[in-house]
C-alpha positions as CSV (number, residue, x, y, z in Angstrom):
1,M,0.0,0.0,0.0
2,S,1.1,3.5,-0.5
3,K,1.1,6.1,2.2
4,K,-1.1,9.2,1.8
5,R,-0.1,12.8,1.8
6,P,-2.2,15.6,2.9
7,G,-4.7,16.3,0.2
8,G,-5.0,12.6,-0.8
9,E,-1.9,12.3,-3.0
10,S,-0.1,9.0,-2.6
11,L,3.5,9.0,-1.6
12,P,5.7,6.8,-3.8
13,S,7.9,4.6,-1.6
14,A,10.7,2.5,-3.0
15,P,10.5,0.1,-4.5
16,S,6.9,0.5,-5.5
17,T,6.3,2.6,-8.6
18,A,5.7,6.3,-8.3
19,T,2.5,6.3,-10.3
20,G,0.7,3.2,-9.2
21,P,0.0,0.1,-11.2
22,S,-0.1,0.2,-15.0
23,P,0.5,-2.1,-17.9
24,D,4.0,-0.7,-18.4
25,H,5.2,-1.4,-14.9
26,E,6.6,-4.6,-13.5
27,V,5.5,-5.9,-10.1
28,P,8.4,-5.4,-7.8
29,A,9.8,-8.1,-5.6
30,A,9.4,-8.0,-1.8
31,T,11.4,-5.3,0.0
32,P,14.7,-6.8,1.2
33,A,16.1,-6.3,4.7
34,P,18.0,-3.1,5.2
35,D,21.7,-3.3,4.7
36,P,23.4,-2.8,8.2
37,K,26.3,-1.0,6.5
38,R,24.1,1.2,4.3
39,W,25.2,4.5,5.9
40,W,28.9,3.6,5.3
41,A,27.9,2.7,1.8
42,L,26.4,6.2,1.4
43,A,29.7,7.7,2.4
44,V,31.5,5.7,-0.3
45,I,28.9,6.6,-2.9
46,A,29.0,10.3,-1.9
47,L,32.8,10.4,-2.4
48,A,32.5,9.0,-5.9
49,Q,29.7,11.4,-6.8
50,L,31.6,14.4,-5.4
51,M,34.6,13.5,-7.5
52,V,32.7,13.2,-10.8
53,I,30.7,16.4,-10.3
54,L,33.7,18.3,-9.0
55,D,35.7,17.4,-12.1
56,G,33.2,19.1,-14.3
57,T,34.4,22.6,-13.1
58,V,37.6,22.1,-11.1
59,V,39.7,22.3,-14.3
60,N,38.0,25.5,-15.5
61,I,39.9,27.9,-13.3
62,A,43.1,25.9,-13.9
63,L,42.7,26.0,-17.7
64,P,44.6,29.3,-18.4
65,S,47.6,28.0,-16.4
66,A,47.5,24.6,-18.2
67,Q,47.3,26.4,-21.6
68,R,50.4,28.4,-20.9
69,A,52.3,25.4,-19.5
70,L,51.5,23.0,-22.4
71,G,51.6,25.6,-25.2
72,M,47.9,25.0,-26.2
73,S,46.4,27.3,-28.8
74,D,43.2,29.3,-28.1
75,A,41.4,27.1,-30.6
76,D,42.5,23.8,-29.0
77,R,42.0,24.7,-25.3
78,Q,38.3,24.0,-25.3
79,W,39.1,20.3,-25.9
80,V,40.2,20.0,-22.2
81,I,36.5,20.5,-21.4
82,T,35.0,19.0,-24.6
83,A,36.9,15.7,-24.4
84,Y,35.5,15.0,-21.0
85,T,31.9,16.0,-21.8
86,L,31.9,14.1,-25.1
87,A,33.0,10.8,-23.5
88,F,30.9,11.3,-20.3
89,G,27.6,12.4,-22.0
90,G,28.0,10.0,-24.9
91,L,28.7,6.8,-23.0
92,L,26.4,7.2,-20.0
93,L,23.6,4.9,-21.4
94,L,26.1,2.2,-22.2
95,G,27.7,2.5,-18.8
96,G,24.4,2.2,-17.1
97,R,23.4,-1.0,-19.0
98,I,26.9,-2.5,-18.4
99,A,26.3,-1.9,-14.7
100,D,23.0,-3.8,-14.9
101,L,24.6,-6.7,-16.8
102,V,27.9,-7.3,-15.0
103,G,27.0,-5.9,-11.5
104,R,26.8,-2.3,-10.2
105,K,29.4,-2.8,-7.4
106,R,31.9,-4.3,-9.9
107,T,31.4,-1.4,-12.4
108,F,31.6,1.1,-9.5
109,V,35.0,-0.2,-8.5
110,I,36.2,-0.3,-12.2
111,G,35.0,3.2,-12.8
112,L,36.7,4.5,-9.6
113,A,40.1,2.9,-10.5
114,G,39.9,4.0,-14.1
115,F,39.0,7.5,-13.2
116,A,41.9,7.8,-10.7
117,A,44.4,6.4,-13.3
118,A,43.1,8.8,-16.0
119,S,43.4,11.7,-13.5
120,A,47.0,10.9,-12.7
121,L,47.7,10.6,-16.4
122,G,46.2,14.0,-17.1
123,G,48.1,15.6,-14.2
124,A,51.4,14.2,-15.6
125,A,50.6,15.4,-19.2
126,T,53.6,16.6,-21.1
127,G,51.6,18.0,-24.1
128,P,48.1,18.9,-25.2
129,G,47.3,15.6,-26.8
130,M,48.2,13.7,-23.7
131,L,45.9,15.9,-21.6
132,F,43.0,15.7,-24.1
133,G,43.3,11.9,-24.1
134,A,43.4,11.7,-20.3
135,R,40.3,13.9,-20.1
136,A,38.5,11.6,-22.5
137,L,39.4,8.6,-20.4
138,Q,38.1,10.4,-17.3
139,G,34.8,11.0,-19.1
140,A,34.6,7.3,-20.2
141,F,35.2,6.0,-16.7
142,A,32.8,8.6,-15.2
143,A,30.1,7.3,-17.6
144,V,30.5,3.9,-15.9
145,L,30.9,5.3,-12.4
146,A,28.1,7.8,-12.2
147,P,25.1,5.5,-13.0
148,S,26.6,2.7,-10.9
149,A,26.7,5.1,-7.9
150,L,23.2,6.3,-8.3
151,S,21.7,2.9,-8.9
152,L,23.6,1.5,-5.8
153,L,22.1,4.3,-3.8
154,A,18.6,3.6,-5.1
155,T,18.8,-0.1,-4.4
156,T,20.5,0.2,-1.0
157,F,17.9,2.6,0.6
158,T,14.4,1.3,0.4
159,D,12.8,2.8,3.6
160,P,11.1,6.1,2.5
161,K,12.5,8.2,5.4
162,E,16.0,6.8,5.0
163,R,15.8,7.1,1.3
164,A,14.9,10.8,1.6
165,R,17.9,11.4,3.9
166,A,20.3,9.5,1.5
167,F,19.1,11.3,-1.5
168,G,19.3,14.6,0.3
169,V,23.0,14.0,0.7
170,Y,23.3,12.9,-2.9
171,G,21.3,15.8,-4.2
172,A,23.4,18.2,-2.2
173,L,26.6,16.9,-3.7
174,A,25.1,16.7,-7.2
175,G,24.0,20.3,-7.0
176,G,26.9,21.8,-5.0
177,G,29.8,19.8,-6.6
178,S,30.1,22.3,-9.4
179,A,30.5,25.2,-7.0
180,V,32.9,23.2,-4.9
181,G,34.9,22.5,-8.0
182,L,35.4,26.3,-8.6
183,I,36.5,26.7,-5.0
184,V,39.0,23.8,-5.1
185,G,40.2,24.8,-8.5
186,G,41.0,28.3,-7.3
187,L,42.8,27.1,-4.2
188,L,44.9,24.5,-6.1
189,T,45.8,26.8,-8.9
190,E,46.9,29.7,-6.7
191,Y,48.8,27.7,-4.0
192,L,50.0,24.7,-5.9
193,N,49.7,24.4,-9.7
194,W,47.2,23.4,-12.4
195,R,48.2,19.7,-12.3
196,W,46.7,19.3,-8.9
197,S,43.3,20.1,-10.3
198,L,43.6,16.6,-11.7
199,Y,45.8,14.9,-9.1
200,V,43.2,15.8,-6.4
201,N,40.9,13.0,-7.8
202,V,43.5,10.3,-6.9
203,P,43.2,10.4,-3.1
204,I,39.4,10.8,-3.3
205,A,39.2,7.7,-5.5
206,L,41.5,5.7,-3.3
207,A,39.5,6.5,-0.2
208,A,36.3,5.3,-2.0
209,L,38.1,2.2,-3.3
210,L,39.1,1.2,0.2
211,G,35.5,1.4,1.4
212,A,33.7,-0.1,-1.6
213,P,34.5,-3.8,-1.0
214,A,33.5,-3.6,2.7
215,F,30.4,-1.5,2.6
216,L,28.8,-1.8,-0.9
217,R,26.3,-4.6,-1.6
218,D,24.8,-5.2,-5.0
219,R,21.1,-6.1,-4.9
220,S,19.9,-9.1,-6.9
221,G,18.0,-8.6,-10.1
222,R,20.7,-8.3,-12.7
223,R,19.4,-8.9,-16.3
224,S,20.4,-12.3,-17.7
225,G,20.6,-10.9,-21.3
226,H,23.1,-9.6,-23.7
227,L,24.3,-6.1,-24.6
228,D,22.2,-4.4,-27.2
229,V,25.1,-3.5,-29.6
230,P,23.0,-1.8,-32.3
231,G,21.2,0.2,-29.5
232,A,24.6,1.1,-28.0
233,L,25.9,2.3,-31.4
234,L,22.8,4.4,-32.2
235,G,22.3,5.8,-28.7
236,C,25.9,6.6,-27.9
237,G,26.6,7.9,-31.4
238,G,23.5,10.2,-31.2
239,L,24.5,11.6,-27.8
240,V,28.2,12.1,-28.8
241,A,27.0,14.0,-31.9
242,L,24.7,16.2,-29.9
243,V,27.3,17.0,-27.3
244,Y,29.9,17.8,-30.0
245,G,27.4,20.0,-31.9
246,F,26.6,22.0,-28.7
247,S,30.3,22.4,-27.9
248,E,31.1,23.7,-31.4
249,A,28.2,26.1,-31.5
250,E,30.0,28.7,-29.3
251,P,33.2,29.1,-31.3
252,R,31.7,28.5,-34.8
253,G,28.1,29.8,-34.6
254,W,24.8,28.0,-34.9
255,S,24.7,28.3,-38.7
256,S,28.0,26.6,-39.3
257,P,28.0,23.2,-41.1
258,S,30.3,22.0,-38.4
259,V,27.5,22.6,-35.9
260,L,24.4,21.8,-37.9
261,T,25.7,18.5,-39.3
262,P,26.4,16.8,-35.9
263,L,23.2,18.2,-34.4
264,V,21.1,16.8,-37.3
265,A,23.0,13.5,-37.2
266,G,22.4,13.3,-33.4
267,V,18.7,13.8,-33.8
268,V,18.5,11.2,-36.6
269,L,20.5,8.7,-34.6
270,L,18.5,9.1,-31.5
271,A,15.2,8.8,-33.4
272,A,16.6,5.5,-34.9
273,F,17.6,4.5,-31.3
274,V,14.1,5.0,-30.0
275,W,12.7,3.0,-32.9
276,W,15.1,0.2,-32.3
277,Q,14.5,0.1,-28.6
278,S,10.8,-0.6,-29.2
279,R,11.8,-3.7,-31.1
280,A,15.0,-5.1,-29.6
281,A,14.8,-8.3,-27.6
282,S,17.2,-6.9,-24.9
283,P,17.1,-3.1,-25.3
284,L,19.8,-0.8,-24.0
285,L,17.0,1.5,-22.7
286,P,13.7,-0.3,-22.0
287,L,11.1,2.4,-23.0
288,R,8.9,1.6,-20.0
289,I,11.4,3.5,-17.9
290,V,10.7,6.8,-19.7
291,R,7.0,6.1,-20.4
292,D,6.2,6.6,-16.7
293,R,4.6,10.1,-16.4
294,V,6.1,11.0,-13.0
295,R,9.6,9.8,-14.1
296,A,9.3,11.6,-17.4
297,G,8.3,14.8,-15.6
298,S,11.2,14.5,-13.2
299,L,13.6,14.0,-16.1
300,A,12.2,17.1,-17.9
301,T,12.4,19.1,-14.7
302,M,16.1,18.1,-14.3
303,G,16.9,18.9,-17.9
304,L,15.3,22.4,-17.8
305,A,16.8,23.1,-14.3
306,T,20.4,22.4,-15.6
307,I,19.8,24.4,-18.7
308,G,18.8,27.4,-16.6
309,M,21.3,26.9,-13.8
310,F,24.6,26.3,-15.6
311,G,25.0,29.8,-16.9
312,V,25.4,31.2,-13.3
313,F,28.8,29.5,-12.8
314,L,30.2,30.6,-16.1
315,F,28.9,34.2,-16.1
316,L,29.4,34.9,-12.4
317,T,33.0,33.6,-12.6
318,Y,33.7,36.1,-15.4
319,Y,31.9,38.9,-13.5
320,L,33.8,38.4,-10.3
321,Q,37.2,38.0,-11.9
322,V,37.0,40.4,-14.9
323,V,34.6,43.1,-13.7
324,L,35.2,43.1,-9.9
325,G,38.8,42.0,-10.2
326,Y,38.7,39.0,-7.8
327,P,41.7,36.7,-7.8
328,P,41.0,32.9,-8.4
329,V,40.8,31.9,-4.7
330,R,38.5,34.8,-3.8
331,T,36.4,33.9,-6.8
332,G,36.1,30.3,-5.7
333,L,35.2,31.3,-2.1
334,A,32.5,33.6,-3.4
335,F,30.6,30.5,-4.4
336,V,30.5,29.0,-0.9
337,P,27.0,30.4,-0.1
338,I,25.5,28.6,-3.1
339,S,27.0,25.3,-1.9
340,A,25.8,26.0,1.6
341,G,22.3,26.8,0.3
342,I,22.2,23.5,-1.7
343,V,23.3,21.5,1.4
344,I,20.6,23.1,3.6
345,G,17.9,22.9,0.9
346,A,18.6,19.2,0.1
347,T,19.5,17.7,3.5
348,Q,17.6,19.9,6.0
349,I,14.5,21.0,4.1
350,A,13.7,18.6,1.2
351,A,14.9,15.4,2.9
352,R,12.7,16.2,5.9
353,L,9.6,17.2,3.9
354,L,9.7,14.6,1.1
355,P,8.2,11.7,3.1
356,R,5.0,13.8,3.7
357,T,5.1,16.4,0.9
358,A,4.4,15.9,-2.8
359,P,7.7,15.9,-4.8
360,R,6.2,18.4,-7.3
361,T,5.6,20.9,-4.5
362,L,9.3,20.8,-3.6
363,M,10.5,20.9,-7.2
364,S,8.2,23.8,-8.2
365,S,9.0,25.8,-5.1
366,G,12.7,25.2,-5.6
367,M,12.6,26.4,-9.2
368,V,10.7,29.5,-8.2
369,L,13.3,30.4,-5.6
370,A,16.1,29.8,-8.1
371,A,14.3,32.0,-10.7
372,A,14.1,34.7,-8.0
373,G,17.8,34.4,-7.5
374,M,18.4,34.8,-11.2
375,V,16.3,37.9,-11.3
376,L,18.4,39.4,-8.6
377,L,21.6,38.6,-10.6
378,S,20.1,40.3,-13.6
379,S,20.2,43.6,-11.7
380,L,23.9,43.5,-11.1
381,T,26.0,46.5,-12.3
382,V,29.7,47.1,-12.7
383,H,29.7,48.7,-9.3
384,A,27.7,46.1,-7.4
385,Q,28.8,44.9,-3.9
386,Y,29.1,41.2,-3.2
387,V,27.4,41.2,0.2
388,T,24.4,43.3,-0.8
389,H,23.9,42.2,-4.4
390,V,25.5,38.8,-5.1
391,L,25.2,37.0,-1.8
392,P,21.3,37.1,-1.6
393,A,21.0,35.8,-5.1
394,L,23.4,32.9,-4.4
395,L,21.6,31.9,-1.3
396,L,18.3,31.8,-3.2
397,L,19.9,29.8,-6.0
398,G,21.4,27.3,-3.6
399,L,18.2,26.7,-1.7
400,G,16.2,26.4,-4.9
401,M,18.7,23.8,-6.4
402,G,18.7,21.8,-3.2
403,L,14.9,21.8,-3.0
404,T,14.7,20.6,-6.6
405,F,17.5,18.2,-7.2
406,M,16.9,16.0,-4.1
407,P,13.3,15.1,-4.9
408,V,14.1,14.7,-8.6
409,Y,16.8,12.1,-7.9
410,A,14.6,10.3,-5.5
411,T,11.4,10.3,-7.7
412,A,13.1,9.6,-11.0
413,T,14.7,6.4,-9.6
414,A,11.7,5.2,-7.5
415,G,9.9,2.1,-8.6
416,V,12.6,1.0,-11.1
417,P,13.1,-2.8,-11.2
418,A,16.5,-3.8,-9.9
419,Q,17.6,-5.1,-13.2
420,D,17.1,-1.7,-14.8
421,A,18.4,0.5,-12.0
422,G,21.7,1.2,-13.7
423,V,20.3,2.3,-17.0
424,A,17.5,4.4,-15.3
425,S,20.2,6.2,-13.3
426,A,22.2,6.7,-16.5
427,V,19.1,8.3,-18.2
428,L,18.9,10.8,-15.3
429,N,22.7,11.6,-15.5
430,T,22.4,11.9,-19.3
431,V,19.6,14.4,-19.1
432,Q,21.6,16.4,-16.6
433,Q,24.7,16.3,-18.8
434,M,22.7,17.3,-21.9
435,G,21.0,20.1,-20.1
436,A,24.4,21.4,-18.8
437,S,26.0,21.3,-22.3
438,L,23.0,22.9,-24.0
439,G,22.4,25.5,-21.3
440,T,26.1,26.6,-21.3
441,V,26.1,27.1,-25.1
442,L,22.6,28.7,-25.4
443,L,23.1,31.1,-22.5
444,N,26.6,32.1,-23.6
445,T,25.3,32.7,-27.1
446,I,22.5,34.9,-25.7
447,A,25.0,36.8,-23.5
448,T,27.5,37.3,-26.3
449,G,24.8,38.6,-28.7
450,A,23.4,41.0,-26.1
451,T,27.0,42.3,-25.4
452,G,27.6,42.9,-29.1
453,R,24.4,44.8,-29.6
454,Y,25.2,47.0,-26.5
455,L,28.6,47.8,-27.9
456,H,27.1,48.6,-31.4
457,S,24.7,51.0,-29.9
458,H,27.0,52.7,-27.4
459,V,30.4,52.9,-29.1
460,R,30.8,55.7,-31.7
461,G,34.5,55.3,-32.4
462,P,36.6,52.4,-33.5
463,D,37.4,51.2,-30.0
464,A,35.6,50.9,-26.7
465,D,37.2,51.9,-23.4
466,G,37.5,49.4,-20.5
467,A,34.5,50.8,-18.6
468,T,32.3,50.5,-21.6
469,L,33.4,46.9,-22.3
470,D,32.6,46.0,-18.6
471,Q,29.2,47.6,-18.9
472,A,28.5,45.7,-22.2
473,M,29.6,42.4,-20.6
474,V,27.4,42.9,-17.5
475,H,24.5,43.8,-19.8
476,G,25.0,40.6,-21.7
477,F,25.1,38.6,-18.5
478,S,21.9,40.3,-17.3
479,V,20.0,39.3,-20.4
480,A,21.2,35.7,-20.0
481,Y,20.1,35.7,-16.4
482,R,16.6,36.8,-17.3
483,C,16.4,34.0,-19.9
484,S,17.6,31.6,-17.2
485,A,14.9,32.8,-14.9
486,G,12.3,32.1,-17.6
487,V,13.7,28.5,-18.1
488,L,13.6,27.9,-14.4
489,L,9.9,29.1,-14.2
490,L,9.1,26.7,-17.1
491,A,10.8,23.9,-15.1
492,A,8.5,24.8,-12.1
493,L,5.5,24.6,-14.4
494,V,6.5,21.3,-15.9
495,A,7.1,19.8,-12.4
496,G,3.7,21.0,-11.2
497,L,1.8,19.6,-14.2
498,T,3.5,16.3,-14.7
499,V,4.9,15.0,-11.4
500,R,1.4,13.9,-10.3
501,P,0.7,10.4,-9.1
502,S,-2.1,8.6,-10.9
503,K,-5.3,8.0,-8.9
504,D,-5.3,4.7,-7.1
505,P,-7.9,2.6,-8.8
506,S,-8.8,0.8,-5.7
């Protein structure tokens, strides 16, 4: 039986489905006994999650130093980021299904060891090619590690209250890891050197590797099938093409054949992938996973949230360093409030409210708070003060992200059969990665266009002075922040309309 929330809405409790019985849902097995080492398992999973999320931004602040040290050109430096996102985003579905087939604990350990080795290789890079290859290897092992970690969490915690607490921690790390990466990257770059932005993963991975054999337990329910090779080629090929197209849109422009060709190819390959999955005997992605309305709504909310949120890290980093003149460490520390807000929102508010509050209420409320933070950022000027102008916005953004991400992770993985937990987790990670890639490119394009229009209308001579350039940059950021606020409000609307449990027919 499902518990009832105030207002008559049923509360999904793992492992029952979030939307009640339907022809597309399997009947889950009886709930297993709680693992006595489950909280230690959470610590191990949290370490791995922090490492993967942190690595998405920790290299950003170190990139200028790495470029100078290795003699990278301006055109090639983006591959330090792109190589990672291509491999990570493109291989997530494959990594999730491999975890289901060969065991999530085993792939978790393989992913950890491989990620640590790739990080050490990147830190020791003697040239750009070696660094690019190491970053691609990091992304490939992250694509195995991330879905294994989330699916282990989903199958380890089955009690609704404990599940809420565990996903509160996971959601806090998922939302705050990017901000932590900026902080760590600034500290390592200023006080050590850029190589430590990669070496830092090694001790984290080793600590998780020591705990994994003792504390992680893989639930039964692995699929006794084979890998869907055509599905893997179509799905991974489509995702790689889309990520590549998004990454090339910024330097080349949306109308460039180098952008349009991979984007069109990605859409065609993913359409063929969906067609094949409806016919394959052992599909890479069983379509029943995404047919569930609550799960689909949670995935859409996550995608829109990451599209709207990722601009804040890029633009605010430039604003603090270029306009306000902050050094790298101070820039990183300036993001501490958003991390604190995420932790409070996810672990102290959402985790406590989820067992008795509709997930859509938390998601929609979180997105409205985050949108309010974006609106505050859109009012920044070249003379704004951090405490009075930036800090309130970061606190609202942090609380909003924490309130949203925690119930999204918990709801999107609830009710998934054990044999599909890995690929279901991979779908959620894929949506998040695609949203981040698309959001960064779209918002940067919007900001760049607004900056150019401002300069065109305000500069009469051939050159603009420094003050005018700063004003133009801040204007471009403000336009992008307002667009971000609109996307976050759309995410709130989607969550409110779609993340609704079906009426219990009994």
